[in-house]
N, CA, C, O and the ligand as a Tripos MOL2 file, in Angstrom:
@<TRIPOS>MOLECULE
protein
  301   299    76     0     0
PROTEIN
NO_CHARGES

@<TRIPOS>ATOM
      1 N           0.8640   -1.2150    0.0030 N.3       1 MET1
      2 CA         -0.0080   -0.0130    0.0090 C.3       1 MET1
      3 C           0.8770    1.2420    0.0000 C.2       1 MET1
      4 O           1.9270    1.2800    0.6410 O.2       1 MET1
      5 N           0.4470    2.2270   -0.7120 N.am      2 ASP2
      6 CA          1.1820    3.4530   -0.8610 C.3       2 ASP2
      7 C           0.7800    4.4660    0.2130 C.2       2 ASP2
      8 O          -0.3120    5.0290    0.1410 O.2       2 ASP2
      9 N           1.6330    4.7080    1.2000 N.am      3 LEU3
     10 CA          1.3020    5.6260    2.2800 C.3       3 LEU3
     11 C           2.1700    6.8860    2.2360 C.2       3 LEU3
     12 O           3.3760    6.8320    1.9980 O.2       3 LEU3
     13 N           1.5390    7.9650    2.4620 N.am      4 THR4
     14 CA          2.2970    9.2060    2.5800 C.3       4 THR4
     15 C           2.3540    9.5860    4.0750 C.2       4 THR4
     16 O           1.3310    9.5880    4.7600 O.2       4 THR4
     17 N           3.5470    9.9020    4.5580 N.am      5 VAL5
     18 CA          3.7020   10.2460    5.9220 C.3       5 VAL5
     19 C           4.3170   11.6230    6.0470 C.2       5 VAL5
     20 O           5.3370   11.8990    5.4170 O.2       5 VAL5
     21 N           3.7160   12.5000    6.8500 N.am      6 VAL6
     22 CA          4.2210   13.8110    6.9940 C.3       6 VAL6
     23 C           4.3430   14.1320    8.5030 C.2       6 VAL6
     24 O           3.4060   13.9590    9.2820 O.2       6 VAL6
     25 N           5.5290   14.6000    8.8610 N.am      7 GLU7
     26 CA          5.6830   14.9730   10.2830 C.3       7 GLU7
     27 C           5.1740   16.3920   10.4590 C.2       7 GLU7
     28 O           5.3500   17.2450    9.5890 O.2       7 GLU7
     29 N           4.5280   16.6370   11.6220 N.am      8 VAL8
     30 CA          3.9510   17.9690   11.8520 C.3       8 VAL8
     31 C           4.7060   18.5760   13.0530 C.2       8 VAL8
     32 O           5.4690   17.8970   13.7400 O.2       8 VAL8
     33 N           4.4620   19.8770   13.2780 N.am      9 ALA9
     34 CA          5.1690   20.6170   14.3250 C.3       9 ALA9
     35 C           4.6570   20.2510   15.7240 C.2       9 ALA9
     36 O           5.3730   20.4200   16.7110 O.2       9 ALA9
     37 N           3.4100   19.7470   15.8050 N.am     10 ASN10
     38 CA          2.8550   19.4310   17.1100 C.3      10 ASN10
     39 C           3.5790   18.2490   17.7710 C.2      10 ASN10
     40 O           4.0510   17.3220   17.1130 O.2      10 ASN10
     41 N           3.6410   18.3330   19.0980 N.am     11 ARG11
     42 CA          4.3010   17.2600   19.8220 C.3      11 ARG11
     43 C           3.2890   16.3930   20.5560 C.2      11 ARG11
     44 O           2.2190   16.8610   20.9420 O.2      11 ARG11
     45 N           3.6320   15.1470   20.7420 N.am     12 CYS12
     46 CA          2.8160   14.2240   21.5060 C.3      12 CYS12
     47 C           2.8260   14.5980   22.9670 C.2      12 CYS12
     48 O           3.9080   14.6990   23.5440 O.2      12 CYS12
     49 N           1.6880   14.8110   23.6030 N.am     13 PRO13
     50 CA          1.6490   15.1710   25.0080 C.3      13 PRO13
     51 C           2.0940   14.0310   25.9260 C.2      13 PRO13
     52 O           2.4220   14.2490   27.0920 O.2      13 PRO13
     53 N           2.0990   12.8190   25.3810 N.am     14 LEU14
     54 CA          2.4370   11.6570   26.2030 C.3      14 LEU14
     55 C           3.9390   11.3870   26.2260 C.2      14 LEU14
     56 O           4.4780   11.0670   27.2850 O.2      14 LEU14
     57 N           4.6230   11.5040   25.1060 N.am     15 CYS15
     58 CA          6.0100   11.1270   25.0200 C.3      15 CYS15
     59 C           6.8940   12.2810   24.5110 C.2      15 CYS15
     60 O           8.1190   12.1610   24.5460 O.2      15 CYS15
     61 N           6.3230   13.3620   24.0540 N.am     16 GLY16
     62 CA          7.0790   14.4970   23.5740 C.3      16 GLY16
     63 C           7.5930   14.3020   22.1430 C.2      16 GLY16
     64 O           8.2760   15.1880   21.6290 O.2      16 GLY16
     65 N           7.3090   13.2470   21.5190 N.am     17 GLY17
     66 CA          7.7730   12.9670   20.1660 C.3      17 GLY17
     67 C           6.9780   13.7740   19.1370 C.2      17 GLY17
     68 O           5.9050   14.3070   19.4210 O.2      17 GLY17
     69 N           7.5460   13.8400   17.9380 N.am     18 ALA18
     70 CA          6.8510   14.5580   16.8630 C.3      18 ALA18
     71 C           5.6520   13.7530   16.3910 C.2      18 ALA18
     72 O           5.7290   12.5330   16.2380 O.2      18 ALA18
     73 N           4.5640   14.4330   16.1650 N.am     19 LEU19
     74 CA          3.3840   13.7600   15.6440 C.3      19 LEU19
     75 C           3.4860   13.6990   14.1500 C.2      19 LEU19
     76 O           4.2550   14.4360   13.5330 O.2      19 LEU19
     77 N           2.6830   12.7890   13.5510 N.am     20 GLU20
     78 CA          2.7280   12.6260   12.1210 C.3      20 GLU20
     79 C           1.3410   12.4240   11.5420 C.2      20 GLU20
     80 O           0.3930   11.9980   12.2020 O.2      20 GLU20
     81 N           1.2880   12.7570   10.2730 N.am     21 ILE21
     82 CA          0.0250   12.5270    9.5390 C.3      21 ILE21
     83 C           0.3200   11.4130    8.5220 C.2      21 ILE21
     84 O           1.2680   11.4950    7.7410 O.2      21 ILE21
     85 N          -0.4850   10.4150    8.5550 N.am     22 VAL22
     86 CA         -0.3420    9.3150    7.5910 C.3      22 VAL22
     87 C          -1.5520    9.2520    6.7380 C.2      22 VAL22
     88 O          -2.6790    9.2350    7.2330 O.2      22 VAL22
     89 N          -1.3300    9.2160    5.4410 N.am     23 GLU23
     90 CA         -2.4500    9.2100    4.5170 C.3      23 GLU23
     91 C          -2.4940    7.8740    3.7730 C.2      23 GLU23
     92 O          -1.5020    7.4380    3.1900 O.2      23 GLU23
     93 N          -3.6580    7.2400    3.8070 N.am     24 ASP24
     94 CA         -3.8140    6.0560    2.9460 C.3      24 ASP24
     95 C          -4.9560    6.3680    1.9410 C.2      24 ASP24
     96 O          -5.3370    7.5230    1.7540 O.2      24 ASP24
     97 N          -5.4630    5.3460    1.3330 N.am     25 ARG25
     98 CA         -6.4220    5.6170    0.2510 C.3      25 ARG25
     99 C          -7.6770    6.3300    0.7130 C.2      25 ARG25
    100 O          -8.1840    7.1820   -0.0170 O.2      25 ARG25
    101 N          -8.2070    6.0230    1.8970 N.am     26 SER26
    102 CA         -9.4330    6.6320    2.3160 C.3      26 SER26
    103 C          -9.3480    7.4700    3.5910 C.2      26 SER26
    104 O         -10.2540    8.2500    3.8870 O.2      26 SER26
    105 N          -8.2660    7.3100    4.3400 N.am     27 TYR27
    106 CA         -8.1940    7.9840    5.6180 C.3      27 TYR27
    107 C          -6.9790    8.8210    5.8390 C.2      27 TYR27
    108 O          -5.9290    8.5930    5.2380 O.2      27 TYR27
    109 N          -7.1230    9.8110    6.7200 N.am     28 ILE28
    110 CA         -5.9800   10.5510    7.2250 C.3      28 ILE28
    111 C          -5.8650   10.1100    8.6780 C.2      28 ILE28
    112 O          -6.8240   10.2270    9.4410 O.2      28 ILE28
    113 N          -4.6940    9.6020    9.0660 N.am     29 TRP29
    114 CA         -4.3730    9.2060   10.4240 C.3      29 TRP29
    115 C          -3.4750   10.2540   11.0320 C.2      29 TRP29
    116 O          -2.5800   10.7750   10.3680 O.2      29 TRP29
    117 N          -3.7100   10.5670   12.2940 N.am     30 PHE30
    118 CA         -2.9010   11.5900   12.9630 C.3      30 PHE30
    119 C          -2.5060   11.0150   14.2770 C.2      30 PHE30
    120 O          -3.3600   10.5800   15.0500 O.2      30 PHE30
    121 N          -1.2100   11.0020   14.5580 N.am     31 GLY31
    122 CA         -0.8280   10.4710   15.8520 C.3      31 GLY31
    123 C           0.6480   10.2990   16.0610 C.2      31 GLY31
    124 O           1.4650   10.9280   15.3870 O.2      31 GLY31
    125 N           0.9860    9.4480   16.9910 N.am     32 CYS32
    126 CA          2.3420    9.2770   17.4180 C.3      32 CYS32
    127 C           2.8280    7.8870   17.1700 C.2      32 CYS32
    128 O           2.2250    6.9090   17.6110 O.2      32 CYS32
    129 N           3.9360    7.8030   16.4510 N.am     33 ARG33
    130 CA          4.5150    6.4980   16.0890 C.3      33 ARG33
    131 C           5.0530    5.7860   17.3460 C.2      33 ARG33
    132 O           4.9420    4.5690   17.4950 O.2      33 ARG33
    133 N           5.6360    6.5960   18.2360 N.am     34 ARG34
    134 CA          6.2310    5.9680   19.4540 C.3      34 ARG34
    135 C           5.1330    5.3340   20.3410 C.2      34 ARG34
    136 O           5.2800    4.2200   20.8440 O.2      34 ARG34
    137 N           4.0370    6.0830   20.5090 N.am     35 CYS35
    138 CA          2.9920    5.5870   21.3740 C.3      35 CYS35
    139 C           2.0480    4.6620   20.6420 C.2      35 CYS35
    140 O           1.2120    4.0050   21.2640 O.2      35 CYS35
    141 N           2.1720    4.6010   19.3030 N.am     36 MET36
    142 CA          1.2920    3.8370   18.4740 C.3      36 MET36
    143 C          -0.1870    4.2100   18.7530 C.2      36 MET36
    144 O          -1.0600    3.3520   18.8850 O.2      36 MET36
    145 N          -0.4110    5.5160   18.8320 N.am     37 ARG37
    146 CA         -1.7190    6.0220   19.1350 C.3      37 ARG37
    147 C          -2.1110    6.9490   17.9890 C.2      37 ARG37
    148 O          -1.4120    7.9220   17.7050 O.2      37 ARG37
    149 N          -3.2170    6.6490   17.3390 N.am     38 TYR38
    150 CA         -3.6260    7.4500   16.1820 C.3      38 TYR38
    151 C          -5.1260    7.7270   16.2310 C.2      38 TYR38
    152 O          -5.8990    6.9200   16.7460 O.2      38 TYR38
    153 N          -5.5170    8.8470   15.7030 N.am     39 VAL39
    154 CA         -6.9250    9.0850   15.4340 C.3      39 VAL39
    155 C          -7.0320    9.1840   13.9140 C.2      39 VAL39
    156 O          -6.0730    9.5320   13.2250 O.2      39 VAL39
    157 N          -8.2390    8.8640   13.4070 N.am     40 LYS40
    158 CA         -8.3820    8.9290   11.9700 C.3      40 LYS40
    159 C          -9.6730    9.6130   11.5630 C.2      40 LYS40
    160 O         -10.6670    9.6200   12.2890 O.2      40 LYS40
    161 N          -9.6140   10.1840   10.3790 N.am     41 ARG41
    162 CA        -10.7780   10.8630    9.8190 C.3      41 ARG41
    163 C         -10.8430   10.4890    8.3300 C.2      41 ARG41
    164 O          -9.8170   10.2650    7.6880 O.2      41 ARG41
    165 N         -12.0500   10.4290    7.8080 N.am     42 GLU42
    166 CA        -12.2400   10.1260    6.4180 C.3      42 GLU42
    167 C         -11.7110   11.2990    5.5790 C.2      42 GLU42
    168 O         -12.0210   12.4620    5.8360 O.2      42 GLU42
    169 N         -10.9100   10.9570    4.5790 N.am     43 LYS43
    170 CA        -10.3580   11.9440    3.7000 C.3      43 LYS43
    171 C         -11.3820   12.7890    3.0140 C.2      43 LYS43
    172 O         -11.2340   14.0050    2.8940 O.2      43 LYS43
    173 N         -12.4300   12.1330    2.5620 N.am     44 ARG44
    174 CA        -13.5000   12.7950    1.8200 C.3      44 ARG44
    175 C         -14.1280   13.8760    2.6760 C.2      44 ARG44
    176 O         -14.4120   14.9780    2.2040 O.2      44 ARG44
    177 N         -14.3380   13.5510    3.9280 N.am     45 GLU45
    178 CA        -14.9710   14.5060    4.8850 C.3      45 GLU45
    179 C         -14.0640   15.7040    5.1790 C.2      45 GLU45
    180 O         -14.5230   16.8440    5.2610 O.2      45 GLU45
    181 N         -12.7730   15.4210    5.3350 N.am     46 LEU46
    182 CA        -11.8360   16.5050    5.5910 C.3      46 LEU46
    183 C         -11.6790   17.3910    4.3790 C.2      46 LEU46
    184 O         -11.5740   18.6100    4.5120 O.2      46 LEU46
    185 N         -11.6630   16.8090    3.2160 N.am     47 ALA47
    186 CA        -11.5320   17.5700    1.9820 C.3      47 ALA47
    187 C         -12.6860   18.5260    1.8300 C.2      47 ALA47
    188 O         -12.5070   19.6580    1.3820 O.2      47 ALA47
    189 N         -13.8540   18.0890    2.1940 N.am     48 ARG48
    190 CA        -15.0240   18.9150    2.0530 C.3      48 ARG48
    191 C         -14.8650   20.2060    2.8840 C.2      48 ARG48
    192 O         -15.2980   21.2850    2.4800 O.2      48 ARG48
    193 N         -14.2320   20.0540    4.0510 N.am     49 ARG49
    194 CA        -14.1480   21.1950    4.9250 C.3      49 ARG49
    195 C         -12.8780   22.0230    4.7460 C.2      49 ARG49
    196 O         -12.8830   23.2220    5.0240 O.2      49 ARG49
    197 N         -11.7860   21.3980    4.2850 N.am     50 TYR50
    198 CA        -10.5320   22.1390    4.2530 C.3      50 TYR50
    199 C          -9.9710   22.4510    2.8950 C.2      50 TYR50
    200 O          -8.9540   23.1330    2.7620 O.2      50 TYR50
    201 N         -10.6550   21.9360    1.8730 N.am     51 VAL51
    202 CA        -10.1940   22.3060    0.5190 C.3      51 VAL51
    203 C         -11.1600   23.3050   -0.0660 C.2      51 VAL51
    204 O         -12.3650   23.0650   -0.1360 O.2      51 VAL51
    205 N         -10.6060   24.4460   -0.4920 N.am     52 ASP52
    206 CA        -11.3980   25.4280   -1.1410 C.3      52 ASP52
    207 C         -11.1480   25.2860   -2.6370 C.2      52 ASP52
    208 O         -10.1290   25.7450   -3.1530 O.2      52 ASP52
    209 N         -12.0750   24.6550   -3.3200 N.am     53 TYR53
    210 CA        -11.8510   24.3160   -4.7220 C.3      53 TYR53
    211 C         -11.8500   25.5670   -5.6190 C.2      53 TYR53
    212 O         -11.1890   25.6050   -6.6560 O.2      53 TYR53
    213 N         -12.5990   26.5750   -5.1960 N.am     54 ALA54
    214 CA        -12.6990   27.8000   -5.9810 C.3      54 ALA54
    215 C         -11.3410   28.4690   -6.0930 C.2      54 ALA54
    216 O         -10.9320   28.8720   -7.1820 O.2      54 ALA54
    217 N         -10.6230   28.5910   -4.9450 N.am     55 SER55
    218 CA         -9.3480   29.2540   -4.9790 C.3      55 SER55
    219 C          -8.1790   28.2350   -5.0030 C.2      55 SER55
    220 O          -7.0090   28.6120   -4.9370 O.2      55 SER55
    221 N          -8.5190   26.9870   -5.0950 N.am     56 ARG56
    222 CA         -7.5430   25.8820   -5.1220 C.3      56 ARG56
    223 C          -6.5810   25.9820   -3.9150 C.2      56 ARG56
    224 O          -5.3620   25.8910   -4.0600 O.2      56 ARG56
    225 N          -7.1500   26.1650   -2.7740 N.am     57 ARG57
    226 CA         -6.3800   26.2550   -1.5510 C.3      57 ARG57
    227 C          -6.7380   25.1060   -0.6010 C.2      57 ARG57
    228 O          -7.8710   24.6290   -0.5370 O.2      57 ARG57
    229 N          -5.7240   24.7060    0.1100 N.am     58 PHE58
    230 CA         -5.9100   23.6470    1.1150 C.3      58 PHE58
    231 C          -5.4990   24.2280    2.4690 C.2      58 PHE58
    232 O          -4.3730   24.6850    2.6650 O.2      58 PHE58
    233 N          -6.4520   24.1900    3.3820 N.am     59 ASP59
    234 CA         -6.1990   24.7810    4.6980 C.3      59 ASP59
    235 C          -5.5130   23.7620    5.5960 C.2      59 ASP59
    236 O          -6.1320   23.1420    6.4610 O.2      59 ASP59
    237 N          -4.2180   23.6100    5.3630 N.am     60 TRP60
    238 CA         -3.4320   22.6250    6.0850 C.3      60 TRP60
    239 C          -3.4190   22.8830    7.6160 C.2      60 TRP60
    240 O          -3.5570   21.9660    8.4260 O.2      60 TRP60
    241 N          -3.2480   24.1610    7.9610 N.am     61 ARG61
    242 CA         -3.1910   24.5350    9.3840 C.3      61 ARG61
    243 C          -4.5020   24.1950   10.1030 C.2      61 ARG61
    244 O          -4.4980   23.6870   11.2240 O.2      61 ARG61
    245 N          -5.6130   24.4860    9.4370 N.am     62 GLY62
    246 CA         -6.9170   24.1450   10.0250 C.3      62 GLY62
    247 C          -7.0720   22.6560   10.2310 C.2      62 GLY62
    248 O          -7.6090   22.2110   11.2460 O.2      62 GLY62
    249 N          -6.6110   21.9020    9.2870 N.am     63 LEU63
    250 CA         -6.6960   20.4470    9.3240 C.3      63 LEU63
    251 C          -5.8620   19.9050   10.5060 C.2      63 LEU63
    252 O          -6.3330   19.0980   11.3070 O.2      63 LEU63
    253 N          -4.6170   20.3780   10.5770 N.am     64 VAL64
    254 CA         -3.7120   19.8990   11.6180 C.3      64 VAL64
    255 C          -4.2420   20.2580   13.0230 C.2      64 VAL64
    256 O          -4.1890   19.4470   13.9480 O.2      64 VAL64
    257 N          -4.7700   21.5380   13.1550 N.am     65 SER65
    258 CA         -5.2220   21.8620   14.4940 C.3      65 SER65
    259 C          -6.4640   21.0850   14.8930 C.2      65 SER65
    260 O          -6.6460   20.7750   16.0700 O.2      65 SER65
    261 N          -7.3270   20.7630   13.9270 N.am     66 GLU66
    262 CA         -8.4750   19.9450   14.2880 C.3      66 GLU66
    263 C          -8.0490   18.5460   14.6990 C.2      66 GLU66
    264 O          -8.5360   18.0210   15.7010 O.2      66 GLU66
    265 N          -7.1490   17.9380   13.9440 N.am     67 LEU67
    266 CA         -6.7370   16.5730   14.2670 C.3      67 LEU67
    267 C          -5.9470   16.5520   15.5670 C.2      67 LEU67
    268 O          -6.0360   15.5840   16.3220 O.2      67 LEU67
    269 N          -5.1860   17.5830   15.8420 N.am     68 TYR68
    270 CA         -4.4380   17.6790   17.0640 C.3      68 TYR68
    271 C          -5.4210   17.7410   18.2910 C.2      68 TYR68
    272 O          -5.2020   17.0940   19.3150 O.2      68 TYR68
    273 N          -6.4580   18.5140   18.1390 N.am     69 ALA69
    274 CA         -7.4870   18.6290   19.1880 C.3      69 ALA69
    275 C          -8.1600   17.2930   19.4300 C.2      69 ALA69
    276 O          -8.4200   16.9200   20.5740 O.2      69 ALA69
    277 N          -8.4380   16.5800   18.3640 N.am     70 VAL70
    278 CA         -9.0590   15.2720   18.4830 C.3      70 VAL70
    279 C          -8.0780   14.3190   19.1930 C.2      70 VAL70
    280 O          -8.4710   13.5220   20.0450 O.2      70 VAL70
    281 N          -6.8200   14.4220   18.8250 N.am     71 TYR71
    282 CA         -5.8080   13.5680   19.4410 C.3      71 TYR71
    283 C          -5.7250   13.7960   20.9500 C.2      71 TYR71
    284 O          -5.7400   12.8530   21.7410 O.2      71 TYR71
    285 N          -5.6350   15.0920   21.3310 N.am     72 LEU72
    286 CA         -5.5830   15.4190   22.7340 C.3      72 LEU72
    287 C          -6.8000   14.9690   23.5290 C.2      72 LEU72
    288 O          -6.7450   14.6360   24.7130 O.2      72 LEU72
    289 N          -7.8840   14.9840   22.7990 N.am     73 ASP73
    290 CA         -9.2100   14.6020   23.3530 C.3      73 ASP73
    291 C          -9.3080   13.1010   23.5160 C.2      73 ASP73
    292 O         -10.2110   12.6120   24.1950 O.2      73 ASP73
    293 N          -8.4100   12.3740   22.9150 N.am     74 GLY74
    294 CA         -8.4510   10.9180   23.0120 C.3      74 GLY74
    295 C          -9.1330   10.2100   21.8770 C.2      74 GLY74
    296 O          -9.3870    9.0080   21.9390 O.2      74 GLY74
    297 N          -9.4330   10.9730   20.8220 N.am     75 GLY75
    298 CA         -9.9660   10.3590   19.6380 C.3      75 GLY75
    299 C         -11.4840   10.3000   19.6680 C.2      75 GLY75
    300 O         -12.1010    9.8020   18.7260 O.2      75 GLY75
    301 ZN          3.7980    9.7590   21.8780 Zn       76 ZN76
@<TRIPOS>BOND
     1     1     2 1
     2     2     3 1
     3     3     4 2
     4     3     5 am
     5     5     6 1
     6     6     7 1
     7     7     8 2
     8     7     9 am
     9     9    10 1
    10    10    11 1
    11    11    12 2
    12    11    13 am
    13    13    14 1
    14    14    15 1
    15    15    16 2
    16    15    17 am
    17    17    18 1
    18    18    19 1
    19    19    20 2
    20    19    21 am
    21    21    22 1
    22    22    23 1
    23    23    24 2
    24    23    25 am
    25    25    26 1
    26    26    27 1
    27    27    28 2
    28    27    29 am
    29    29    30 1
    30    30    31 1
    31    31    32 2
    32    31    33 am
    33    33    34 1
    34    34    35 1
    35    35    36 2
    36    35    37 am
    37    37    38 1
    38    38    39 1
    39    39    40 2
    40    39    41 am
    41    41    42 1
    42    42    43 1
    43    43    44 2
    44    43    45 am
    45    45    46 1
    46    46    47 1
    47    47    48 2
    48    47    49 am
    49    49    50 1
    50    50    51 1
    51    51    52 2
    52    51    53 am
    53    53    54 1
    54    54    55 1
    55    55    56 2
    56    55    57 am
    57    57    58 1
    58    58    59 1
    59    59    60 2
    60    59    61 am
    61    61    62 1
    62    62    63 1
    63    63    64 2
    64    63    65 am
    65    65    66 1
    66    66    67 1
    67    67    68 2
    68    67    69 am
    69    69    70 1
    70    70    71 1
    71    71    72 2
    72    71    73 am
    73    73    74 1
    74    74    75 1
    75    75    76 2
    76    75    77 am
    77    77    78 1
    78    78    79 1
    79    79    80 2
    80    79    81 am
    81    81    82 1
    82    82    83 1
    83    83    84 2
    84    83    85 am
    85    85    86 1
    86    86    87 1
    87    87    88 2
    88    87    89 am
    89    89    90 1
    90    90    91 1
    91    91    92 2
    92    91    93 am
    93    93    94 1
    94    94    95 1
    95    95    96 2
    96    95    97 am
    97    97    98 1
    98    98    99 1
    99    99   100 2
   100    99   101 am
   101   101   102 1
   102   102   103 1
   103   103   104 2
   104   103   105 am
   105   105   106 1
   106   106   107 1
   107   107   108 2
   108   107   109 am
   109   109   110 1
   110   110   111 1
   111   111   112 2
   112   111   113 am
   113   113   114 1
   114   114   115 1
   115   115   116 2
   116   115   117 am
   117   117   118 1
   118   118   119 1
   119   119   120 2
   120   119   121 am
   121   121   122 1
   122   122   123 1
   123   123   124 2
   124   123   125 am
   125   125   126 1
   126   126   127 1
   127   127   128 2
   128   127   129 am
   129   129   130 1
   130   130   131 1
   131   131   132 2
   132   131   133 am
   133   133   134 1
   134   134   135 1
   135   135   136 2
   136   135   137 am
   137   137   138 1
   138   138   139 1
   139   139   140 2
   140   139   141 am
   141   141   142 1
   142   142   143 1
   143   143   144 2
   144   143   145 am
   145   145   146 1
   146   146   147 1
   147   147   148 2
   148   147   149 am
   149   149   150 1
   150   150   151 1
   151   151   152 2
   152   151   153 am
   153   153   154 1
   154   154   155 1
   155   155   156 2
   156   155   157 am
   157   157   158 1
   158   158   159 1
   159   159   160 2
   160   159   161 am
   161   161   162 1
   162   162   163 1
   163   163   164 2
   164   163   165 am
   165   165   166 1
   166   166   167 1
   167   167   168 2
   168   167   169 am
   169   169   170 1
   170   170   171 1
   171   171   172 2
   172   171   173 am
   173   173   174 1
   174   174   175 1
   175   175   176 2
   176   175   177 am
   177   177   178 1
   178   178   179 1
   179   179   180 2
   180   179   181 am
   181   181   182 1
   182   182   183 1
   183   183   184 2
   184   183   185 am
   185   185   186 1
   186   186   187 1
   187   187   188 2
   188   187   189 am
   189   189   190 1
   190   190   191 1
   191   191   192 2
   192   191   193 am
   193   193   194 1
   194   194   195 1
   195   195   196 2
   196   195   197 am
   197   197   198 1
   198   198   199 1
   199   199   200 2
   200   199   201 am
   201   201   202 1
   202   202   203 1
   203   203   204 2
   204   203   205 am
   205   205   206 1
   206   206   207 1
   207   207   208 2
   208   207   209 am
   209   209   210 1
   210   210   211 1
   211   211   212 2
   212   211   213 am
   213   213   214 1
   214   214   215 1
   215   215   216 2
   216   215   217 am
   217   217   218 1
   218   218   219 1
   219   219   220 2
   220   219   221 am
   221   221   222 1
   222   222   223 1
   223   223   224 2
   224   223   225 am
   225   225   226 1
   226   226   227 1
   227   227   228 2
   228   227   229 am
   229   229   230 1
   230   230   231 1
   231   231   232 2
   232   231   233 am
   233   233   234 1
   234   234   235 1
   235   235   236 2
   236   235   237 am
   237   237   238 1
   238   238   239 1
   239   239   240 2
   240   239   241 am
   241   241   242 1
   242   242   243 1
   243   243   244 2
   244   243   245 am
   245   245   246 1
   246   246   247 1
   247   247   248 2
   248   247   249 am
   249   249   250 1
   250   250   251 1
   251   251   252 2
   252   251   253 am
   253   253   254 1
   254   254   255 1
   255   255   256 2
   256   255   257 am
   257   257   258 1
   258   258   259 1
   259   259   260 2
   260   259   261 am
   261   261   262 1
   262   262   263 1
   263   263   264 2
   264   263   265 am
   265   265   266 1
   266   266   267 1
   267   267   268 2
   268   267   269 am
   269   269   270 1
   270   270   271 1
   271   271   272 2
   272   271   273 am
   273   273   274 1
   274   274   275 1
   275   275   276 2
   276   275   277 am
   277   277   278 1
   278   278   279 1
   279   279   280 2
   280   279   281 am
   281   281   282 1
   282   282   283 1
   283   283   284 2
   284   283   285 am
   285   285   286 1
   286   286   287 1
   287   287   288 2
   288   287   289 am
   289   289   290 1
   290   290   291 1
   291   291   292 2
   292   291   293 am
   293   293   294 1
   294   294   295 1
   295   295   296 2
   296   295   297 am
   297   297   298 1
   298   298   299 1
   299   299   300 2
@<TRIPOS>SUBSTRUCTURE
     1 MET1         2 RESIDUE 1 A MET
     2 ASP2         6 RESIDUE 1 A ASP
     3 LEU3        10 RESIDUE 1 A LEU
     4 THR4        14 RESIDUE 1 A THR
     5 VAL5        18 RESIDUE 1 A VAL
     6 VAL6        22 RESIDUE 1 A VAL
     7 GLU7        26 RESIDUE 1 A GLU
     8 VAL8        30 RESIDUE 1 A VAL
     9 ALA9        34 RESIDUE 1 A ALA
    10 ASN10       38 RESIDUE 1 A ASN
    11 ARG11       42 RESIDUE 1 A ARG
    12 CYS12       46 RESIDUE 1 A CYS
    13 PRO13       50 RESIDUE 1 A PRO
    14 LEU14       54 RESIDUE 1 A LEU
    15 CYS15       58 RESIDUE 1 A CYS
    16 GLY16       62 RESIDUE 1 A GLY
    17 GLY17       66 RESIDUE 1 A GLY
    18 ALA18       70 RESIDUE 1 A ALA
    19 LEU19       74 RESIDUE 1 A LEU
    20 GLU20       78 RESIDUE 1 A GLU
    21 ILE21       82 RESIDUE 1 A ILE
    22 VAL22       86 RESIDUE 1 A VAL
    23 GLU23       90 RESIDUE 1 A GLU
    24 ASP24       94 RESIDUE 1 A ASP
    25 ARG25       98 RESIDUE 1 A ARG
    26 SER26      102 RESIDUE 1 A SER
    27 TYR27      106 RESIDUE 1 A TYR
    28 ILE28      110 RESIDUE 1 A ILE
    29 TRP29      114 RESIDUE 1 A TRP
    30 PHE30      118 RESIDUE 1 A PHE
    31 GLY31      122 RESIDUE 1 A GLY
    32 CYS32      126 RESIDUE 1 A CYS
    33 ARG33      130 RESIDUE 1 A ARG
    34 ARG34      134 RESIDUE 1 A ARG
    35 CYS35      138 RESIDUE 1 A CYS
    36 MET36      142 RESIDUE 1 A MET
    37 ARG37      146 RESIDUE 1 A ARG
    38 TYR38      150 RESIDUE 1 A TYR
    39 VAL39      154 RESIDUE 1 A VAL
    40 LYS40      158 RESIDUE 1 A LYS
    41 ARG41      162 RESIDUE 1 A ARG
    42 GLU42      166 RESIDUE 1 A GLU
    43 LYS43      170 RESIDUE 1 A LYS
    44 ARG44      174 RESIDUE 1 A ARG
    45 GLU45      178 RESIDUE 1 A GLU
    46 LEU46      182 RESIDUE 1 A LEU
    47 ALA47      186 RESIDUE 1 A ALA
    48 ARG48      190 RESIDUE 1 A ARG
    49 ARG49      194 RESIDUE 1 A ARG
    50 TYR50      198 RESIDUE 1 A TYR
    51 VAL51      202 RESIDUE 1 A VAL
    52 ASP52      206 RESIDUE 1 A ASP
    53 TYR53      210 RESIDUE 1 A TYR
    54 ALA54      214 RESIDUE 1 A ALA
    55 SER55      218 RESIDUE 1 A SER
    56 ARG56      222 RESIDUE 1 A ARG
    57 ARG57      226 RESIDUE 1 A ARG
    58 PHE58      230 RESIDUE 1 A PHE
    59 ASP59      234 RESIDUE 1 A ASP
    60 TRP60      238 RESIDUE 1 A TRP
    61 ARG61      242 RESIDUE 1 A ARG
    62 GLY62      246 RESIDUE 1 A GLY
    63 LEU63      250 RESIDUE 1 A LEU
    64 VAL64      254 RESIDUE 1 A VAL
    65 SER65      258 RESIDUE 1 A SER
    66 GLU66      262 RESIDUE 1 A GLU
    67 LEU67      266 RESIDUE 1 A LEU
    68 TYR68      270 RESIDUE 1 A TYR
    69 ALA69      274 RESIDUE 1 A ALA
    70 VAL70      278 RESIDUE 1 A VAL
    71 TYR71      282 RESIDUE 1 A TYR
    72 LEU72      286 RESIDUE 1 A LEU
    73 ASP73      290 RESIDUE 1 A ASP
    74 GLY74      294 RESIDUE 1 A GLY
    75 GLY75      298 RESIDUE 1 A GLY
    76 ZN76       301 GROUP 0 **** ****
């Protein structure tokens, strides 16, 4: 399977490690490799909210802060 992994600036509150975003065919996973703790959201649903097709912009910051909040919240 072809996975895209991106490290983000946010840190894991549990271990202090860098958090990462992992993308597969249908989901975006957000979490910590060291803790093996991830939350996931459907790509389609995130795209609807964070991609502005008119101006061809992707609100990366908005996406990361939402996923980080979910992660802190425990998924
Ligand atoms: Zn961690």
